[in-house]
C-alpha positions, 0 to 999 in steps of 0.5 A: 466466475469459475475462471475468476475463482481459478485465477484467484486460487492460482495467484494465492498458491503462487503467493504462498510459495513466495511470501514467508508470512502466511498471514499476509497471504490469508489477508489477501485471500479475504480481500476480493481484488475484483471489487477494486477494478473496473468491470471490464478488467474483472477477468484480469483481477487476479493476474499478477500485474498492475491494472489501470484504475484511471487518472494515470494510476494503477492497482499494484501487482499483487506480489508487490503488495504482499512483499511490502505488507510483509515487510511492515511485520504487522502483529495486529495492534498497529496504526498504519499510514498508507500514502497512495490509496489508489483503488483502496485494495492495499488499504483493505489488505492492511486492515486485515492485519492492523488495528487502524489504517489511515490512507491518503490519496492526492486524487480526490476522485480516487479517494472517493471511489476507494471509500465507497468500495471499502464502505460497501465491503464493510471495512470499519477500521480504515480512514480515507483522506484527500492529501493536503500540502504535507506528505502523510497525515500528521494529525494522527501521528505517530504511526507504527508503520508507514507504507508508501505506494509511490516513488520518492527521490529520497526518504522524506524526513516529514514521513520519518517524523510521523513514524513511531520509534521502532516503527517500520516504513516501506517506500520506493526510492530512486528516479521517476522511472526506477526505484529501490524498495526500501524498508526503514526501521526507525531506531534511536541509535540510527535508522536501519535500512534494508533494500528489498529490490528494484521496483517501479511506482508512479511518482510521489508528489508533494513537499519533500518528494517530487514537484507536480 
């Protein structure tokens, strides 16, 4: 446990240097990443790299989580939609910074596992859903912010429709093997798009994204 705590502090010091919004770093300080990985990977929980969570999926690299969450510019009152619950780790980080998190996962086993972990840790402002045919979760739209933890071939119109005016969406867009991380701000005079840099995520599956 002492080694794990040292690794945690080293990671947080690194993020504190790289991430401008210190509230994001503090949120990540409050979330025990080791709770979201298999016991055999506890020793690597605070490595700055993705780790396998089964079903061909990963828990994202902490720096990428921090970068994406920072780009949402959360103030505490927002309702956030997350696509790609995975382990539930990013949803937990978001819940420290937003009023409500609605998170959607296309693999039922991962959705169930994430919900168990989040419930055990006492998070009460997170809803976990198994994805339907439509990308996102239109029933609870509009959202102040949307974060997509899978790569799309283009920005899905169906997600823009679920985003509130002046809302922010962060999404990897590109091929199945390489994407650019985009921040889209939905404005009535025309959406503003910022490129946050290259990245790699598993494909976003669904209508408006990649087919199976």
